[in-house]
Steps between C-alpha positions, in 0.01 A plus 500: 500500500579862421273698278593603149623845419220742430564720206284772328460474123638825356460632849129489607260503200158464662444860589382665169621841621869393516701427182692175477889507506506827687638611834142529636427141398821379655439686814150355524615135459742560802240684698267214459764262648660338193859387526572682173375536147553407131567777244582527130800654330555611140782668312430847367634659186782678698587173664344567834331217704135620555239331713209426258298185403368599153708588190324847514446748776257789455497441125888500461703197409752441791768333279527816272441764769739680723494521883408871478192406282377255756559678836198327671677169470732399797851361411634171630740698706218694654333188616821339628609791699158557644390150587822299517494500877131455538383203296564206272531627144391274201657691203335387174706587189262545204761568235862396411803721528443602862799297636759782542243730659355239733849386612597862558201599702510180716866580569403845632171377677511136581162408670551399861176296546538274197426538141442306173565589130235338291414496132295323239822517279737215567777689314495782745556262790783313321667829435470613864623164636802527280576848634435429869455162645371632828174645363176322599318445172145376401331384183140617469250307290115514451447218251691183444777463753841559328785264557591690819711224622758592234512867570733671746233598728426489875125544491199403275228764487190334369144619410262367769302267262821302414597431867433145632635332816716292249661818357570634856679174587692493171630854545596447873655166410717702251605731784303787359224728624140526349320838483124499411338786311248673477295358790200706600278251649501424866446119455788490249730697740432241776542205269837612355622572849404162597686344190809676615562766236778743593317827404155614403464800265165680523313814381295481820771564748265586792316166445834321466621624833172449672489138386865394564647736761692825509867592428815350632377173615742321284 
């Protein structure tokens, strides 16, 4: 049985000296041997796709700020162009109204080693599917599982405490993939791999690779 994809959560988050969702964090995840990484995208006030998890960055609200006011944040285009040939990219959309930008940027820089567009927001995934049937889409959840069977998705991205062998079997029986997040414990990494999850997302990228193997074995 092949091992799951090994993905860094917002890059690599375990080193306190490196800020998440940055080039340094993404580089570190790949240097540790991950197959790729997950990162977050928000819409700025001037309609740029910026890489940021929280609604605010350095005290400024992303949704009402311009790209020029947030020069420390990478853009989606930056990440796609820099890493599209080097790793699997899990692109989490945190806000609506990103469809046009995402489709344009993917048209310019289609990742060559695989990708997923994921979101907690079902309406975002429905809109993307209506615009492009070829996009790999995933619903994220961390509490009660949504009615994922009714969504136009290819992947279920579940918080680790919700994953059971039964859920893995249900997702695979439906012809979809299951990603586990955020898995920072060695025993859990081994357990999920044994259950057959398709990807493990972790803050502890060095431990993840040390536990389950290096890049490109899948």
